[in-house]
TORPA-4810 file (N, C-alpha, C, O; in nm, 3 decimals):
<nodes>
NODE_1_3.891_2.212_2.858_3.827_2.269_2.979_3.925_2.361_3.057_3.885_2.452_3.129_X
NODE_2_4.056_2.331_3.039_4.144_2.418_3.116_4.172_2.553_3.045_4.175_2.657_3.110_X
NODE_3_4.192_2.551_2.917_4.231_2.667_2.840_4.107_2.747_2.804_4.114_2.870_2.796_X
NODE_4_3.997_2.683_2.782_3.877_2.750_2.730_3.869_2.770_2.583_3.771_2.827_2.534_X
NODE_5_3.969_2.725_2.508_3.973_2.747_2.363_3.867_2.661_2.302_3.837_2.551_2.348_X
NODE_6_3.808_2.715_2.195_3.711_2.644_2.112_3.790_2.611_1.979_3.818_2.698_1.897_X
NODE_7_3.822_2.481_1.964_3.910_2.444_1.851_3.851_2.484_1.718_3.923_2.529_1.629_X
NODE_8_3.722_2.470_1.703_3.659_2.506_1.571_3.654_2.657_1.555_3.696_2.708_1.451_X
NODE_9_3.601_2.731_1.656_3.587_2.880_1.643_3.719_2.944_1.619_3.726_3.043_1.547_X
NODE_10_3.826_2.890_1.676_3.959_2.961_1.671_4.042_2.893_1.560_4.163_2.915_1.556_X
NODE_11_3.984_2.812_1.468_4.043_2.759_1.345_4.168_2.678_1.386_4.274_2.689_1.323_X
NODE_12_4.154_2.600_1.489_4.265_2.509_1.530_4.230_2.359_1.493_4.295_2.265_1.538_X
NODE_13_4.129_2.344_1.412_4.076_2.211_1.389_4.163_2.143_1.266_4.206_2.206_1.170_X
NODE_14_4.177_2.011_1.288_4.237_1.935_1.181_4.153_1.823_1.129_4.032_1.824_1.150_X
NODE_15_4.212_1.728_1.063_4.134_1.612_1.016_4.145_1.493_1.112_4.239_1.483_1.191_X
NODE_16_4.048_1.402_1.103_4.056_1.277_1.181_4.184_1.205_1.143_4.225_1.211_1.028_X
NODE_17_4.243_1.139_1.233_4.362_1.055_1.210_4.331_0.947_1.114_4.223_0.887_1.119_X
NODE_18_4.426_0.918_1.022_4.398_0.815_0.921_4.375_0.684_1.000_4.441_0.653_1.100_X
NODE_19_4.278_0.612_0.949_4.240_0.482_1.003_4.143_0.484_1.124_4.100_0.379_1.173_X
NODE_20_4.108_0.609_1.170_4.011_0.621_1.280_3.871_0.572_1.235_3.820_0.614_1.131_X
NODE_21_3.811_0.485_1.315_3.678_0.437_1.290_3.597_0.443_1.411_3.619_0.366_1.504_X
NODE_22_3.501_0.534_1.417_3.417_0.544_1.535_3.324_0.425_1.544_3.287_0.367_1.442_X
NODE_23_3.287_0.389_1.661_3.203_0.274_1.681_3.060_0.311_1.688_3.032_0.430_1.703_X
NODE_24_2.959_0.218_1.680_2.994_0.075_1.670_3.005_0.042_1.516_2.969_0.123_1.431_X
NODE_25_3.056_-0.080_1.487_3.070_-0.118_1.357_2.946_-0.211_1.323_2.869_-0.253_1.409_X
NODE_26_2.936_-0.236_1.198_2.826_-0.317_1.149_2.850_-0.461_1.151_2.785_-0.537_1.080_X
NODE_27_2.946_-0.502_1.235_2.985_-0.651_1.240_2.920_-0.711_1.358_2.940_-0.663_1.470_X
NODE_28_2.841_-0.818_1.337_2.773_-0.880_1.448_2.851_-0.934_1.560_2.805_-0.941_1.674_X
NODE_29_2.977_-0.975_1.528_3.061_-1.029_1.636_3.131_-0.917_1.730_3.187_-0.945_1.836_X
NODE_30_3.119_-0.788_1.679_3.180_-0.673_1.748_3.084_-0.653_1.874_2.964_-0.627_1.860_X
NODE_31_3.143_-0.666_1.993_3.075_-0.639_2.109_3.058_-0.494_2.148_2.977_-0.465_2.235_X
NODE_32_3.126_-0.409_2.092_3.115_-0.264_2.114_2.997_-0.209_2.041_3.000_-0.192_1.919_X
NODE_33_2.890_-0.180_2.117_2.761_-0.138_2.056_2.729_0.011_2.088_2.639_0.069_2.028_X
NODE_34_2.803_0.071_2.181_2.774_0.208_2.224_2.834_0.294_2.125_2.938_0.260_2.068_X
NODE_35_2.768_0.414_2.097_2.819_0.511_2.011_2.932_0.576_2.071_2.937_0.588_2.194_X
NODE_36_3.027_0.621_1.995_3.153_0.692_2.045_3.108_0.838_2.085_3.074_0.920_1.999_X
NODE_37_3.110_0.864_2.216_3.067_0.993_2.259_3.149_1.112_2.219_3.108_1.226_2.238_X
NODE_38_3.265_1.087_2.164_3.352_1.194_2.114_3.349_1.197_1.951_3.426_1.271_1.889_X
NODE_39_3.267_1.124_1.895_3.265_1.119_1.749_3.248_1.255_1.681_3.316_1.287_1.583_X
NODE_40_3.159_1.332_1.733_3.129_1.461_1.670_3.212_1.578_1.722_3.187_1.692_1.685_X
NODE_41_3.311_1.552_1.807_3.396_1.658_1.854_3.501_1.691_1.750_3.539_1.607_1.669_X
NODE_42_3.546_1.815_1.754_3.652_1.850_1.646_3.785_1.787_1.682_3.817_1.763_1.799_X
NODE_43_3.860_1.760_1.579_4.001_1.706_1.599_4.098_1.820_1.595_4.098_1.896_1.499_X
NODE_44_4.182_1.833_1.697_4.281_1.940_1.697_4.389_1.913_1.601_4.429_1.798_1.582_X
NODE_45_4.438_2.020_1.536_4.554_2.010_1.449_4.677_2.034_1.538_4.692_2.148_1.582_X
NODE_46_4.762_1.942_1.568_4.871_1.957_1.662_4.957_2.079_1.639_4.987_2.149_1.737_X
NODE_47_4.999_2.111_1.517_5.092_2.218_1.493_5.013_2.358_1.531_5.072_2.451_1.585_X
NODE_48_4.884_2.362_1.500_4.811_2.486_1.540_4.794_2.499_1.687_4.801_2.609_1.742_X
NODE_49_4.773_2.387_1.752_4.754_2.397_1.897_4.893_2.432_1.961_4.901_2.504_2.060_X
NODE_50_4.998_2.379_1.902_5.133_2.408_1.956_5.164_2.565_1.939_5.224_2.629_2.025_X
NODE_51_5.120_2.615_1.829_5.141_2.763_1.806_5.060_2.840_1.902_5.110_2.934_1.965_X
NODE_52_4.930_2.802_1.917_4.840_2.872_2.016_4.900_2.866_2.155_4.898_2.969_2.222_X
NODE_53_4.952_2.757_2.203_5.007_2.741_2.331_5.130_2.832_2.343_5.146_2.897_2.446_X
NODE_54_5.216_2.837_2.243_5.342_2.918_2.245_5.303_3.068_2.268_5.370_3.141_2.341_X
NODE_55_5.191_3.108_2.203_5.145_3.247_2.212_5.066_3.270_2.339_5.053_3.387_2.375_X
NODE_56_5.014_3.179_2.409_4.927_3.199_2.521_4.965_3.135_2.655_4.895_3.152_2.754_X
NODE_57_5.080_3.058_2.658_5.115_2.989_2.781_5.140_3.079_2.899_5.128_3.033_3.012_X
NODE_58_5.172_3.200_2.880_5.206_3.294_2.982_5.083_3.331_3.059_5.098_3.378_3.172_X
NODE_59_4.959_3.314_3.007_4.838_3.350_3.075_4.812_3.246_3.188_4.726_3.269_3.273_X
NODE_60_4.888_3.132_3.189_4.864_3.023_3.288_4.982_3.012_3.372_5.095_3.015_3.323_X
NODE_61_4.959_2.997_3.506_5.068_2.978_3.604_5.074_2.834_3.647_4.970_2.774_3.675_X
NODE_62_5.188_2.778_3.654_5.208_2.645_3.711_5.154_2.631_3.845_5.167_2.722_3.926_X
NODE_63_5.093_2.520_3.874_5.042_2.499_4.008_4.902_2.558_4.041_4.851_2.547_4.152_X
NODE_64_4.845_2.621_3.938_4.712_2.678_3.952_4.615_2.597_3.864_4.646_2.564_3.750_X
NODE_65_4.502_2.566_3.918_4.400_2.490_3.841_4.313_2.585_3.774_4.278_2.687_3.834_X
NODE_66_4.272_2.559_3.646_4.193_2.643_3.562_4.070_2.578_3.518_4.064_2.456_3.503_X
NODE_67_3.964_2.663_3.497_3.844_2.617_3.442_3.806_2.718_3.332_3.770_2.831_3.365_X
NODE_68_3.814_2.682_3.201_3.787_2.771_3.096_3.864_2.907_3.108_3.809_3.017_3.101_X
NODE_69_4.001_2.886_3.127_4.100_2.993_3.122_4.096_3.092_3.237_4.158_3.198_3.234_X
NODE_70_4.023_3.053_3.337_4.020_3.129_3.470_4.062_3.039_3.587_4.032_2.920_3.590_X
NODE_71_4.129_3.097_3.679_4.159_3.024_3.803_4.032_2.957_3.862_3.927_3.021_3.871_X
NODE_72_4.042_2.829_3.901_3.936_2.755_3.953_3.901_2.810_4.095_3.988_2.826_4.180_X
NODE_73_3.769_2.837_4.114_3.720_2.879_4.243_3.569_2.833_4.247_3.513_2.791_4.146_X
NODE_74_3.508_2.843_4.367_3.369_2.814_4.370_3.285_2.906_4.283_3.191_2.865_4.215_X
NODE_75_3.327_3.037_4.289_3.258_3.137_4.206_3.263_3.099_4.061_3.161_3.100_3.992_X
NODE_76_3.383_3.065_4.014_3.405_3.030_3.870_3.323_2.908_3.832_3.260_2.905_3.726_X
NODE_77_3.324_2.810_3.916_3.248_2.686_3.884_3.093_2.725_3.878_3.023_2.678_3.788_X
NODE_78_3.044_2.803_3.965_2.906_2.845_3.956_2.878_2.921_3.829_2.779_2.895_3.762_X
NODE_79_2.965_3.017_3.795_2.953_3.084_3.672_2.939_3.000_3.546_2.855_3.024_3.460_X
NODE_80_3.028_2.899_3.541_3.023_2.806_3.427_2.901_2.723_3.433_2.847_2.691_3.328_X
NODE_81_2.851_2.684_3.554_2.722_2.614_3.561_2.616_2.688_3.502_2.533_2.629_3.433_X
NODE_82_2.611_2.820_3.524_2.511_2.908_3.476_2.523_2.943_3.327_2.421_2.961_3.260_X
NODE_83_2.642_2.952_3.276_2.658_3.005_3.139_2.726_2.913_3.041_2.731_2.943_2.922_X
NODE_84_2.780_2.801_3.086_2.864_2.717_3.001_2.784_2.621_2.911_2.662_2.607_2.923_X
NODE_85_2.853_2.559_2.824_2.788_2.458_2.736_2.779_2.334_2.816_2.830_2.329_2.928_X
NODE_86_2.714_2.227_2.759_2.682_2.112_2.835_2.810_2.047_2.892_2.814_2.024_3.013_X
NODE_87_2.912_2.016_2.816_3.028_1.952_2.867_3.095_2.039_2.968_3.148_1.986_3.065_X
NODE_88_3.096_2.166_2.953_3.155_2.262_3.041_3.078_2.261_3.174_3.142_2.268_3.278_X
NODE_89_2.948_2.254_3.177_2.867_2.246_3.296_2.894_2.115_3.376_2.895_2.111_3.499_X
NODE_90_2.915_2.016_3.299_2.944_1.880_3.373_3.079_1.895_3.438_3.091_1.854_3.553_X
NODE_91_3.181_1.948_3.376_3.313_1.972_3.431_3.304_2.061_3.560_3.362_2.032_3.664_X
NODE_92_3.226_2.171_3.544_3.211_2.262_3.655_3.144_2.196_3.771_3.183_2.222_3.885_X
NODE_93_3.041_2.111_3.750_2.969_2.042_3.854_3.069_1.945_3.928_3.063_1.934_4.051_X
NODE_94_3.155_1.878_3.858_3.249_1.791_3.919_3.353_1.867_4.001_3.391_1.824_4.110_X
NODE_95_3.399_1.984_3.948_3.491_2.063_4.021_3.429_2.124_4.148_3.494_2.126_4.253_X
NODE_96_3.310_2.170_4.139_3.234_2.223_4.249_3.216_2.120_4.361_3.230_2.152_4.479_X
NODE_97_3.187_1.998_4.320_3.172_1.890_4.420_3.307_1.859_4.493_3.306_1.823_4.611_X
NODE_98_3.420_1.872_4.423_3.546_1.854_4.485_3.586_1.974_4.575_3.653_1.958_4.677_X
NODE_99_3.543_2.091_4.535_3.565_2.213_4.615_3.487_2.203_4.750_3.537_2.239_4.857_X
NODE_100_3.367_2.155_4.739_3.282_2.146_4.856_3.245_2.001_4.890_3.133_1.959_4.862_X
NODE_101_3.335_1.927_4.949_3.314_1.793_4.991_3.181_1.780_5.070_3.147_1.867_5.150_X
NODE_102_3.108_1.674_5.046_2.984_1.649_5.118_2.865_1.711_5.051_2.751_1.677_5.083_X
NODE_103_2.889_1.803_4.957_2.776_1.864_4.883_2.748_1.765_4.764_2.843_1.717_4.703_X
NODE_104_2.617_1.735_4.731_2.588_1.648_4.630_2.626_1.705_4.491_2.631_1.827_4.473_X
NODE_105_2.650_1.625_4.404_2.687_1.658_4.265_2.571_1.721_4.192_2.463_1.663_4.187_X
NODE_106_2.594_1.842_4.133_2.492_1.910_4.057_2.457_1.831_3.930_2.548_1.804_3.852_X
NODE_107_2.337_1.796_3.906_2.299_1.720_3.798_2.289_1.801_3.674_2.191_1.871_3.652_X
NODE_108_2.398_1.791_3.585_2.410_1.870_3.462_2.360_1.803_3.344_2.377_1.852_3.233_X
NODE_109_2.293_1.680_3.364_2.241_1.613_3.254_2.089_1.635_3.235_2.033_1.593_3.134_X
NODE_110_2.026_1.696_3.328_1.879_1.719_3.320_1.859_1.836_3.221_1.953_1.910_3.192_X
NODE_111_1.739_1.850_3.172_1.708_1.958_3.077_1.746_2.104_3.134_1.729_2.134_3.252_X
NODE_112_1.792_2.180_3.047_1.844_2.316_3.084_1.744_2.395_3.169_1.787_2.464_3.262_X
NODE_113_1.622_2.391_3.146_1.518_2.460_3.228_1.522_2.421_3.369_1.511_2.502_3.461_X
NODE_114_1.540_2.284_3.386_1.550_2.234_3.529_1.683_2.277_3.592_1.684_2.308_3.711_X
NODE_115_1.796_2.281_3.516_1.916_2.323_3.570_1.903_2.468_3.615_1.948_2.501_3.725_X
NODE_116_1.843_2.554_3.533_1.829_2.695_3.563_1.746_2.716_3.692_1.774_2.803_3.775_X
NODE_117_1.644_2.632_3.705_1.557_2.640_3.830_1.645_2.599_3.954_1.644_2.664_4.059_X
NODE_118_1.719_2.489_3.934_1.806_2.449_4.052_1.913_2.548_4.083_1.951_2.567_4.198_X
NODE_119_1.960_2.609_3.982_2.071_2.715_4.014_2.009_2.837_4.064_2.080_2.914_4.129_X
NODE_120_1.883_2.865_4.044_1.815_2.985_4.103_1.811_2.968_4.254_1.807_3.066_4.329_X
NODE_121_1.814_2.842_4.297_1.800_2.813_4.445_1.945_2.807_4.502_1.957_2.806_4.624_X
NODE_122_2.046_2.802_4.429_2.182_2.792_4.482_2.233_2.927_4.529_2.346_2.937_4.576_X
</nodes>
């Protein structure tokens, strides 16, 4: 969410760590029954991420908050709410709520058509 990189699109993806087992398991005594919400996310390859950072760190200033590679602002959060992917919109909604205390949290889990209607009023 900070850098805006897409691990898969930018060929920074690696393999799942050895021994990783997403839940739930088929064992009746296992109390973990929820699906792992990160199960389908790509796994970064550490050496490729390190190389990307070495080539791109100068784009980011210490002490500045970023949302998808741009300095965080109310305008940036609204832009991401309008154009971002689901997880990006959720992050933008949280950031916007922190920027504007007292404003209710934008509901980024409702269907996209409802979100667009709500944003049209914003």
